[in-house]
N, C-alpha and C positions, 0 to 999 in steps of 0.2 A: 405357716404357709402364707398367711395374709401379710405378715411383716416382710417376708422375702419378696412377694409379688410387688408390694409397695416400694421397696428399696430398689428392685431391678427396674421398675417403671421410672423412678427418679433418675437412676443412672442413665437410662435411655434418653430421657429428656435433656439431661446435662450434656450427653455426648452429641445429640442433635444440635443443641445450641452452640457447642464448641465448633462443630463442623460448619454450620450454616452462618454464624456471625461473620466470619471473614468474607463471605460472599457479598454481604451488604457493604463492606468497606473496600472491596477490590477497586472500584472506580476512583475513590479518593486516594488510595495507595498508589495507583498508577499515575494519577496527576502529580503527586508529590515526587515520584520517581522521575517523571518526565521533566519537571521543573529543575530537579537537581542536575540532570544531564544536559540542560539547555545551554546553548552557546549564546553569548551576548555579543551583539554587533552594534556599531554606531554608523549611521548613514548620514553623510553630509549632503544636503540638498540646497539648491538656490532658494533664497527667501523671496516669495512672491511679492512682498511689500517693499523689497529693497532696503530693509532695515540695516541694522548693525552688521557691517561686513558683507551684506547681501547673501548670507548663507545661514542655514539653521541645521541643527542636528536632530536626529531621531534615534533613540535607543530601542533596540528590538531584541527579542529572544527567539532563537531558532530551536524548535523542538523536533527532535528526531524520533519519529514514531516507529518506523521499521529500521532495523539494523542493516548492516551491509548484507547484500544478497537475500534480503527479506522476501523478495518476490522472485521466483525462479525464472531464469531465461529459458527460451527454447533454443537448444543448441544444435539439434539435428531435425529441422522441420520436415514433415512429410506432406506432400501435396496431393490433391485429388484432381481428377480431370475436371474440365469446366462444367460438364454436364452433372457429374456427381456433386461438385461444390454447389452448383445452382440448386440442386435438390435439397441440400442441407441448409442453405441460407435463406433469409427473408428476402423478398424481392427488392426491398430498399436498403438492404444491409450494406453498410459502408466498409470499404477496404482501403488499404494503402497499396498502391500499385508501384512496382519497380520493374523497369525494362532496361537491360544492359546487353549490348551486343546480340540482340535478337532473342534473348532469353527473358521471359515475362513471368512475373509472380504477383499474386494478390494475397495480402495478409489481412484477414478480417479483423476489424476493430473490436468486435466482441471478444475475440480470442486475445488480442493484444491488451485489452483492459485487464485481463487476469495475469498476464505475463510481462507486459510492458516492453520486452525486447526480444528480438529474434536475431540470432547470429546465423548468417546464411552466406552462400556463394551464388551470385547471379551473374550469368554471362562470364564466368571465370574471375569475377571480382568479389572479394570479401565485402559484405555489407552488414551493418547493424541497423535493423529496422526497429524503431522505437515509437512509443505512443505515450 
């Protein structure tokens, strides 16, 4: 009985180690993955010192953290009355306002920060409100 308990305890410790070790390496693995997917660009910029050719180049890597459609858009927004919206918002809450053909909308920035784009129709015109 003592050998069995000791062996099963060892197995549990090994299983925990196998499960928990990758968690410690996730940030490093993610960094390597991002670097492999990075796009390299070269920017030509005027040389402030007017040296050789008057231009210099800067090599940069563009890392894409979120893939396409990584942040969901709001496709069919629902609006509250001014009174109901005022009750839910902070007094100094910022909004993006859109007025077209007498139709007025306010898009709270705290909501846009989580979605980044709202596809809507205001005053009969299609709009994309983004932040």
